[in-house]
Wavefront OBJ file of the C-alpha trace (Angstrom):
o trace
v 0.000 0.000 0.000
v 2.816 2.431 0.895
v 4.612 1.632 -2.380
v 1.493 2.370 -4.398
v 0.959 5.628 -2.505
v 4.566 6.720 -3.104
v 4.262 5.733 -6.772
v 1.072 7.787 -7.138
v 2.625 10.812 -5.385
v 5.748 10.543 -7.555
v 3.664 10.297 -10.725
v 1.580 13.337 -9.785
v 4.753 15.301 -8.927
v 6.359 14.335 -12.235
v 3.223 15.309 -14.158
v 2.925 18.629 -12.291
v 6.615 19.366 -12.918
v 6.192 18.658 -16.617
v 3.261 21.050 -16.828
v 5.140 23.692 -14.815
v 8.222 23.447 -17.032
v 6.048 23.805 -20.101
v 5.502 27.427 -19.069
v 9.254 27.987 -19.387
v 9.598 26.322 -22.768
v 12.036 27.807 -25.229
v 10.902 28.742 -28.716
v 14.418 29.526 -29.925
v 17.863 28.064 -29.394
v 18.603 30.153 -26.275
v 16.852 31.775 -23.359
v 13.265 31.554 -22.281
v 10.702 32.240 -24.934
v 6.968 32.499 -24.506
v 5.516 29.562 -22.652
v 2.300 27.670 -23.234
v 0.125 30.156 -21.349
v 2.035 33.377 -22.086
v 0.489 36.205 -24.039
v 1.646 37.385 -27.457
v 2.920 40.724 -26.128
v 5.869 39.022 -24.430
v 8.384 39.858 -27.149
v 6.909 43.325 -27.618
v 8.153 44.318 -24.174
v 11.628 45.767 -23.795
v 14.231 43.670 -22.040
v 17.206 41.401 -22.454
v 16.681 37.929 -23.840
v 19.635 35.571 -23.851
v 19.282 34.353 -27.432
v 18.394 37.600 -29.128
v 20.495 40.219 -27.387
v 18.798 43.443 -26.469
v 15.236 43.344 -27.756
v 14.283 46.955 -27.222
v 13.826 50.113 -29.205
v 16.153 51.087 -32.018
v 17.382 54.058 -29.974
v 18.560 51.750 -27.216
v 20.414 49.629 -29.772
v 22.128 52.722 -31.192
v 23.002 53.868 -27.669
v 24.846 50.644 -26.886
v 26.514 50.596 -30.295
v 27.724 54.177 -29.903
v 28.866 53.476 -26.367
v 30.881 50.452 -27.517
v 32.527 52.396 -30.348
v 33.283 55.346 -28.051
v 34.838 53.026 -25.449
v 37.023 51.487 -28.158
v 38.091 54.930 -29.419
v 38.892 56.098 -25.885
v 40.929 52.940 -25.200
v 42.851 53.387 -28.459
v 43.659 56.998 -27.597
v 44.768 56.058 -24.085
v 46.845 53.168 -25.431
v 48.609 55.451 -27.908
v 49.337 57.960 -25.121
v 50.776 55.145 -23.000
v 52.962 54.051 -25.924
v 54.316 57.611 -26.294
v 55.083 57.705 -22.562
v 56.797 54.306 -22.697
v 58.903 55.486 -25.648
v 60.074 58.466 -23.575
v 61.007 56.125 -20.729
v 62.765 53.826 -23.202
v 64.793 56.752 -24.518
v 65.742 57.782 -20.954
v 66.720 54.204 -20.070
v 68.944 53.952 -23.147
v 70.598 57.303 -22.332
v 71.295 56.053 -18.799
v 72.619 52.692 -20.120
v 69.945 50.825 -18.148
v 69.381 48.062 -20.692
v 67.303 45.836 -18.443
v 64.758 48.642 -17.938
v 64.940 49.402 -21.673
v 64.087 45.787 -22.499
v 61.177 45.979 -20.077
v 59.912 49.154 -21.762
v 60.222 47.537 -25.196
v 58.130 44.599 -24.008
v 55.498 46.999 -22.626
v 55.417 48.897 -25.899
v 54.925 45.689 -27.891
v 52.092 44.579 -25.599
v 50.408 47.969 -25.798
v 50.698 47.970 -29.602
v 49.044 44.565 -29.745
v 46.237 45.812 -27.479
v 45.730 48.914 -29.630
v 45.637 46.777 -32.806
v 43.026 44.507 -31.234
v 40.895 47.479 -30.155
v 41.160 49.032 -33.628
v 40.064 45.753 -35.209
v 37.121 45.548 -32.814
v 36.091 49.139 -33.500
v 36.407 48.689 -37.268
v 34.310 45.521 -37.083
v 31.663 47.355 -35.058
v 31.585 50.207 -37.545
v 31.496 48.005 -40.653
v 28.841 45.610 -39.321
v 26.543 48.328 -38.132
v 26.680 46.219 -34.967
l 1 2 3 4 5 6 7 8 9 10 11 12 13 14 15 16 17 18 19 20 21 22 23 24 25 26 27 28 29 30 31 32 33 34 35 36 37 38 39 40 41 42 43 44 45 46 47 48 49 50 51 52 53 54 55 56 57 58 59 60 61 62 63 64 65 66 67 68 69 70 71 72 73 74 75 76 77 78 79 80 81 82 83 84 85 86 87 88 89 90 91 92 93 94 95 96 97 98 99 100 101 102 103 104 105 106 107 108 109 110 111 112 113 114 115 116 117 118 119 120 121 122 123 124 125 126 127 128 129 130 131
């Protein structure tokens, strides 16, 4: 009798869980889409959905695109300023015959150049794709 009662409770729990999870069903490859009982205005509301990115107004999309491009431009400018500063330090180290510090500055310059190249590539991709 106890086994049958536990089996019945387990079956009801499994059935209820299946119905509950149906409300969270995914219509696309990622994120939670509209469930079985959800209304059609779900995707009309603004918000972030994991599979689709930001599903809001066009102005919001432009805001984030412009912000990303501006951050890239600011990082490129700062990186170039840091490279100029490192070149000054490199020149001073070479004048003072401090070759270990000069080698360190050269390594920093190379790393900063690689970072600036990567940021430029990212910014150019953002600009050419229209994001």
